[in-house]
SERO-4910 file (N, C-alpha, C, O; in steps of 0.05 Angstrom, whole numbers):
BEGIN
 pado doro    nc1    nc2    nc3   cac1   cac2   cac3    cc1    cc2    cc3    oc1    oc2    oc3
  Met    A     16    -26      4      0     -2     -5     16     28      0     31     29     19
  Ile    A     12     48    -14     24     66    -15     16     87      1     -8     92      0
  Tyr    A     34    105     19     17    126     41     34    147     27     54    145     12
  Asp    A     17    174     39     35    200     34     48    205     58     40    202     81
  Val    A     71    213     50     89    229     78     96    256     70    103    264     48
  Ile    A     92    271     94     95    299     90    119    306     99    124    299    122
  Leu    A    140    320     86    170    319     97    171    353     95    166    368     76
  Ser    A    178    356    114    187    383    124    217    394    133    228    380    150
  Arg    A    232    417    122    260    418    132    253    429    156    235    447    156
  Glu    A    266    421    182    271    435    205    302    448    205    319    447    187
  Ser    A    304    461    234    330    472    232    352    451    237    375    453    230
  Asn    A    341    430    251    359    410    256    358    382    236    370    361    241
  Gly    A    342    387    215    347    360    201    314    360    184    302    380    176
  Tyr    A    307    343    183    279    341    166    261    325    180    270    303    188
  Leu    A    235    331    185    212    320    198    194    305    180    185    318    161
  Ala    A    189    285    182    175    262    161    147    254    179    148    245    202
  Lys    A    131    259    168     98    250    182     82    234    161     78    240    137
  Val    A     72    211    173     55    200    152     26    213    151     13    217    171
  Lys    A     18    217    131    -12    239    124    -38    222    140    -56    230    154
  Glu    A    -30    196    134    -58    180    141    -56    166    169    -74    154    181
  Trp    A    -31    170    178    -28    165    206    -10    183    222     13    177    226
  Pro    A    -23    206    232     -7    227    242      6    222    264     23    238    271
  Glu    A      2    197    279     20    193    301     46    179    290     64    175    307
  Ile    A     49    173    270     80    157    263     92    181    248     83    191    228
  Trp    A    117    190    262    132    205    256    159    207    257    164    197    279
  Ser    A    182    215    245    206    215    249    221    245    242    217    263    226
  Asn    A    240    239    261    258    275    262    283    270    254    298    269    274
  Glu    A    296    265    230    327    256    232    340    285    216    327    303    207
  Lys    A    372    283    214    389    298    200    384    297    175    385    319    163
  Thr    A    378    276    159    379    276    129    350    270    122    334    258    136
  Arg    A    345    280     96    316    271     83    315    236     84    300    221     96
  Asp    A    334    230     68    327    199     69    330    180     92    322    157     92
  Lys    A    340    190    108    341    178    142    315    182    152    306    163    164
  Ala    A    301    203    152    280    210    161    251    190    144    233    180    158
  Val    A    252    190    119    230    176    101    239    148    110    220    133    115
  Gln    A    265    137    114    270    107    120    260    102    150    247     82    157
  Glu    A    267    125    166    254    115    191    222    114    198    209     99    213
  Val    A    216    131    186    183    133    184    168    106    165    145     98    169
  Lys    A    180     97    152    173     75    142    175     49    151    160     30    146
  Ser    A    197     50    167    203     25    188    178     28    208    160     11    211
  Lys    A    180     53    222    153     56    241    126     52    240    111     45    259
  Leu    A    120     58    210     95     51    200     97     23    197     84      9    213
  Ser    A    109     11    181    113    -17    180    104    -29    203     84    -43    203
  Glu    A    119    -22    226    129    -35    249     95    -31    265     83    -48    277
  Phe    A     87    -11    262     55     -4    271     37    -23    265     22    -35    280
  Leu    A     38    -24    233     11    -41    226     12    -64    226     -8    -78    222
  Thr    A     38    -76    231     38   -106    232     35   -117    267     20   -134    275
  Lys    A     54   -101    285     51   -107    307     26   -102    323     18   -117    342
  Gln    A     15    -81    316    -15    -74    327    -45    -86    314    -69    -81    318
  His    A    -32   -100    299    -51   -121    281    -77   -103    273   -100   -109    279
  Ile    A    -67    -80    259    -84    -60    248    -97    -64    227    -84    -73    208
  Lys    A   -122    -60    225   -131    -65    197   -148    -42    187   -162    -32    204
  Val    A   -149    -33    160   -164    -10    152   -190    -24    139   -192    -46    128
  Val    A   -207     -6    143   -240    -22    138   -253     10    130   -253     30    143
  Gln    A   -263      5    104   -281     24    104   -315     24    114   -325      2    118
  Ile    A   -330     47    119   -355     45    122   -368     68    115   -357     89    111
  Glu    A   -401     62    112   -415     83    100   -435     95    122   -450     82    137
  Val    A   -433    118    123   -454    130    140   -476    142    126   -470    159    109
  Pro    A   -500    137    128   -517    147    113   -523    181    118   -520    195    139
  Ser    A   -534    188     93   -538    220    108   -553    223    129   -566    206    141
  Val    A   -552    251    134   -570    256    156   -591    275    145   -611    280    158
  Ile    A   -585    286    122   -606    311    111   -618    296     87   -602    286     72
  Asp    A   -646    291     81   -658    279     65   -650    292     39   -646    316     44
  Gly    A   -645    285     15   -637    296     -6   -611    305    -10   -609    323    -27
  Met    A   -589    297      0   -567    306      3   -555    299    -22   -540    316    -33
  Asp    A   -560    277    -32   -545    266    -55   -555    281    -77   -545    275    -98
  Lys    A   -573    301    -77   -585    318   -101   -579    344    -96   -593    359   -109
  Phe    A   -559    356    -80   -557    380    -68   -543    395    -92   -530    383   -109
  Gly    A   -546    420    -94   -528    437   -109   -531    431   -141   -553    431   -152
  Tyr    A   -513    428   -151   -510    430   -184   -537    410   -199   -553    417   -216
  Phe    A   -535    384   -184   -550    367   -196   -577    365   -186   -589    343   -188
  Lys    A   -589    387   -175   -613    381   -157   -633    383   -171   -654    375   -159
  Asp    A   -638    393   -197   -655    384   -210   -652    372   -231   -673    375   -244
  Asp    A   -634    356   -243   -625    338   -262   -638    310   -268   -630    290   -258
  Pro    A   -652    311   -279   -674    287   -281   -656    265   -289   -667    243   -289
  Thr    A   -624    266   -299   -610    243   -301   -592    233   -281   -575    215   -285
  Phe    A   -594    246   -257   -575    245   -242   -577    213   -230   -558    197   -226
  Asp    A   -599    210   -225   -603    175   -214   -590    157   -229   -580    137   -219
  Asp    A   -590    161   -257   -584    142   -281   -551    149   -276   -536    130   -274
  Leu    A   -541    174   -274   -512    180   -267   -495    160   -245   -475    146   -247
  Gln    A   -510    165   -231   -504    155   -200   -500    119   -206   -480    106   -199
  Ala    A   -521    108   -217   -520     80   -221   -502     71   -243   -500     47   -244
  Glu    A   -488     86   -263   -471     82   -278   -449     82   -264   -438     60   -261
  Ile    A   -436    105   -254   -415    103   -231   -409     80   -211   -387     72   -204
  Ala    A   -438     71   -203   -434     51   -184   -427     24   -203   -404     14   -200
  Ala    A   -437     18   -215   -434     -5   -238   -408     -4   -248   -397    -26   -253
  Tyr    A   -396     18   -253   -364     19   -266   -342     13   -238   -324     -3   -234
  Arg    A   -353     30   -224   -333     24   -200   -337    -10   -186   -319    -20   -172
  Asn    A   -355    -22   -191   -364    -53   -185   -343    -69   -202   -336    -90   -192
  Glu    A   -333    -63   -225   -319    -75   -251   -298    -76   -235   -288    -98   -238
  Phe    A   -284    -61   -217   -251    -64   -212   -257    -78   -182   -238    -85   -168
***
């Protein structure tokens, strides 16, 4: 899996933080060392903690939220949504 790492230059080196896991970070003298260290910490965190990433769906609390804004009065909106769902299910 690919994760985004936010890398910033600090006065004493480089700070690397995993965007999706802000508690995983590293502060090292070189860029490569910071990236390698944060990669190692993330790998250990995900394997030792038996972490699993799952997706959930939360229903909208506002009735009609799926037709809000630009598509509010579009009679083809439901057809478009069905086509998008079918396309996503192909993969």
